C-alpha positions in Angstrom: 0.0 0.4 0.1 1.0 3.6 -1.1 0.4 6.4 1.2 -0.1 9.7 0.3 3.0 12.3 1.1 1.2 15.9 1.6 4.3 18.3 3.3 7.6 17.3 3.3 9.0 14.5 5.7 12.6 14.2 7.2 13.8 10.8 8.0 17.1 10.6 10.5 19.2 7.8 9.1 21.6 6.8 11.4 24.6 4.5 11.2 26.9 3.6 13.5 30.2 2.2 12.0 33.3 1.0 13.2 36.6 0.0 11.6 33.9 -1.1 8.2 34.8 1.2 5.6 33.7 -0.9 2.1 30.7 -2.0 4.0 29.8 1.5 4.9 30.4 2.9 1.4 28.1 -0.2 0.0 25.7 0.9 2.3 25.7 4.4 1.8 25.0 4.0 -1.8 21.6 2.3 -1.5 20.7 4.7 0.8 21.8 7.1 -2.4 19.7 4.9 -4.8 16.4 4.7 -2.6 13.1 5.3 -4.5 11.6 8.2 -2.4 8.4 10.7 -2.6 9.7 13.4 -3.6 8.5 15.4 -0.4 10.9 13.2 1.9 14.7 14.6 2.7 17.2 11.7 4.4 20.1 13.6 6.8 22.3 10.6 6.7 24.3 10.2 10.7 27.1 8.2 10.8 28.6 7.5 13.7 32.5 6.1 14.2 33.3 4.2 17.4 36.6 4.5 15.8 38.9 7.5 17.7 40.8 7.7 14.6 37.7 8.3 12.0 38.5 5.6 9.5 35.0 6.1 8.5 36.1 9.9 8.0 36.9 9.6 4.4 34.0 7.1 3.4 31.3 9.9 4.3 33.4 12.6 3.0 33.2 10.9 -0.6 29.6 11.6 -0.6 28.0 15.1 -1.3 24.5 16.3 -0.1 22.1 16.7 -2.5 18.8 18.5 -2.5 17.3 15.4 -0.8 19.9 13.8 1.3 22.6 15.3 3.7 25.5 13.5 5.5 26.9 14.3 9.0 29.6 12.7 10.8 30.6 12.1 14.3 32.7 10.5 16.1 32.5 8.8 19.7 35.5 7.6 20.2 34.7 5.3 24.2 33.8 1.5 22.7 30.6 1.3 23.7 27.7 0.5 20.9 24.6 1.9 22.9 26.9 5.6 23.5 27.7 5.5 19.4 23.5 4.8 19.4 22.8 7.4 21.5 24.9 10.5 20.1 23.2 9.1 16.6 19.7 10.2 18.1 20.7 12.9 19.7 22.2 14.7 15.9 18.7 13.3 14.9 15.8 16.5 13.7 13.5 13.9 11.8 10.6 12.8 12.5 11.3 9.6 12.1 14.8 7.3 12.6 15.8 5.0 10.9 18.4 2.2 12.0 20.6 0.1 10.0 24.1 -1.6 10.7 27.5 -0.9 8.7 27.2 -4.6 7.5 24.1 -4.1 5.7 22.9 -2.8 2.8 19.3 -2.0 1.4 16.5 -2.6 -1.1 16.3 0.4 -3.6 12.5 0.5 -1.5 13.7 -0.3 2.1 12.6 3.2 3.1 9.8 3.8 1.8 8.4 0.1 2.3 9.0 0.8 6.2 7.5 4.1 6.1 4.6 3.0 3.9 3.8 0.6 6.7 4.2 2.8 9.9 1.7 4.9 8.9 -0.9 2.3 7.1 -0.6 0.6 10.2 -0.9 3.5 12.7 2.9 2.2 14.1 5.1 3.8 16.7 7.7 1.5 15.0 8.4 -0.8 11.5 11.0 -3.9 11.8 12.4 -5.0 8.5 13.8 -8.6 7.2 17.6 -8.8 7.3 18.9 -11.6 4.9 22.2 -13.1 5.9 24.7 -13.7 2.1 28.4 -15.3 2.5 31.1 -15.7 0.6 30.8 -18.6 -1.6 33.1 -21.5 0.0 30.3 -21.4 3.8 29.0 -24.3 3.7 25.3 -25.2 3.9 25.5 -25.6 7.1 26.2 -22.5 9.0 23.6 -20.9 6.5 20.8 -22.5 7.8 22.0 -21.7 11.3 19.1 -20.2 12.6 21.2 -17.2 13.9 21.7 -15.9 10.0 18.4 -18.2 8.9 15.8 -15.5 10.4 12.0 -16.3 10.2 10.0 -13.9 8.0 7.0 -12.4 9.4 3.4 -11.0 7.6 3.7 -7.2 7.1 1.4 -5.7 10.2 2.0 -8.7 12.3 3.0 -7.5 15.6 6.9 -7.2 16.2 8.0 -9.2 18.9 11.8 -9.7 16.8 13.0 -6.5 17.4 16.6 -5.1 16.8 18.4 -2.1 15.6 19.8 -3.8 12.2 16.4 -2.6 9.9 13.8 -0.5 11.8 11.8 2.5 11.7 10.9 4.3 14.7 9.2 7.8 15.8 12.0 9.9 17.5 9.6 11.7 18.9 9.1 7.5 21.0 13.0 7.5 21.2 13.6 11.1 22.4 11.7 10.6 25.2 13.5 7.9 26.3 16.2 8.6 28.2 19.7 7.8 26.1 17.1 6.1 24.7 19.8 2.9 24.1 21.6 1.9 27.7 25.0 1.9 28.2 25.6 -0.9 30.3 24.4 -3.4 27.4 27.1 -1.2 25.6 30.1 -4.3 25.4 27.6 -7.0 26.4 25.9 -6.2 23.1 21.1 -6.3 23.2 21.0 -2.1 24.3 18.8 -2.5 20.6 16.2 -5.4 22.0 16.5 -4.0 26.1 15.4 -0.2 24.1 12.6 -2.1 22.5 11.2 -4.4 24.7 11.0 -2.4 27.4 8.8 0.6 24.6 6.7 -2.8 24.3 6.0 -3.4 27.7 4.8 0.6 28.2 2.5 0.2 25.0 4.8 1.0 22.1 2.4 -0.7 18.6 5.5 -2.2 16.8 4.7 -4.4 13.9 7.1 -6.3 11.3 7.1 -5.5 7.3 8.8 -8.1 5.3 8.6 -6.3 2.4 11.1 -3.9 3.8 14.5 -6.1 3.1 18.4 -5.3 4.4 20.9 -7.6 3.6 23.9 -8.4 5.6 27.2 -9.4 5.2 28.9 -12.8 7.0 32.3 -12.4 6.4 34.9 -15.6 6.8 35.8 -15.1 10.7 32.2 -15.2 12.3 31.2 -18.5 9.4 32.7 -20.9 11.7 31.4 -23.4 15.0 33.6 -21.3 16.8 32.0 -17.9 16.1 28.7 -18.9 16.0 28.7 -21.0 20.0 30.1 -17.5 21.0 27.1 -15.6 19.7 24.9 -18.3 20.6 25.4 -18.2 24.6 25.4 -14.2 23.9 22.0 -14.4 22.6 20.6 -17.0 25.1 22.2 -14.3 27.3 20.9 -11.3 26.6 17.6 -13.2 26.1 17.5 -13.8 29.6 18.8 -11.2 30.5 16.0 -8.5 29.2 13.6 -10.8 30.5 15.0 -10.7 34.0 15.3 -6.8 34.0 11.8 -6.2 32.9 10.0 -8.4 35.3 9.7 -6.3 37.9 7.7 -8.2 40.9 9.0 -11.8 42.3 12.4 -12.3 40.0 13.5 -14.8 42.5 10.1 -16.9 41.6 10.6 -16.0 38.0 14.5 -16.7 37.8 13.9 -20.6 40.0 11.1 -21.1 37.3 13.2 -19.7 34.3 16.4 -22.7 35.7 13.8 -25.4 35.6 12.3 -24.6 32.2 15.8 -24.0 30.8 17.3 -27.7 32.2 14.0 -29.3 30.6 15.6 -27.5 27.4 18.8 -28.7 28.0 17.9 -32.2 27.7 15.6 -32.1 25.1 18.9 -30.5 23.1 21.0 -33.0 24.3 18.6 -35.8 23.2 18.1 -34.4 19.6 21.7 -34.0 19.2 21.7 -37.6 19.7 18.8 -38.6 17.5 19.4 -36.6 14.9 23.5 -37.3 14.8 24.1 -38.1 11.3 22.6 -34.7 10.1 24.9 -32.2 10.6 22.8 -29.6 10.2 20.5 -30.2 13.0 23.1 -31.7 15.1 24.4 -28.2 15.2 21.0 -26.8 15.4 20.5 -28.6 18.7 23.7 -28.0 19.9 23.8 -24.0 19.4 20.3 -24.2 20.9 22.0 -26.0 23.7 24.5 -23.1 24.1 21.9 -20.3 24.1 20.6 -22.1 26.6 23.4 -22.1 28.9 23.7 -18.9 27.9 20.3 -17.8 29.6 21.6 -19.6 32.8 24.5 -17.9 33.5 22.1 -14.3 32.7 20.8 -15.8 35.5 22.9 -15.8 38.1 24.7 -12.3 36.8 27.2 -13.1 33.9 26.8 -11.0 31.1 29.9 -12.1 28.5 31.1 -8.7 26.1 31.0 -8.7 22.7 32.5 -5.5 21.5 35.1 -5.1 23.9 
């Protein structure tokens, strides 16, 4: 559904980056090639988390135009939350978009997100992220749940919320301190924590299956060792968020979490043995087991560092 836009709308695209110059260039080119309504103006806000400013020359290689303006900032402290917060702080648009520096966008990405937000009267919209790989990466890595993300019907309530591909009303973000929590700035998970708390407080977030971005998976992330680390962190962040958002009976909630986790661990171990001949299925349940161990760790207050 295409909505009618009768007055100028400013959209702020916030990009946190760290030493991914070529991928950042590919991303900025994809934003420059967006098919936009005549009344839409973009401000591209790149916040470099490299204190040496390694992304500066990339951003300066793009020129302002009638509908696009580029802004570049450095946030020197290694903290993804502070980096995202600096982008939000400098965003003047009515809506704020987030996209990661290892992604590029379909040429209708922005319009599909905006159309969906207005059509469904939502506070935010989350799009589809598709991973792409080097040719030699085996199928069992490509098919694992960490990279093979599910698709959701456009307009359905968004429960898988992250900052890799989304559009949010800026008034909502500016109403929250931060808005990304710096305590999650090294461990990761500040985005899912923020959006989860906003949902808990009544924000309406929906999915848009047509708003697609493409995430590059480098060689070092296409290994079982890295997938194991990511599965642990994903499970850890999931549990940490649920525990933090729980306001009452937190101790009993943790006990229940442990008991359910033990059951899932037994199930995962059983399926690893049963499905052992199939490498992709065996790895799937192994990573589920690791994710579950990450949840246990969160219950006992251990949080791994993703960005240290």
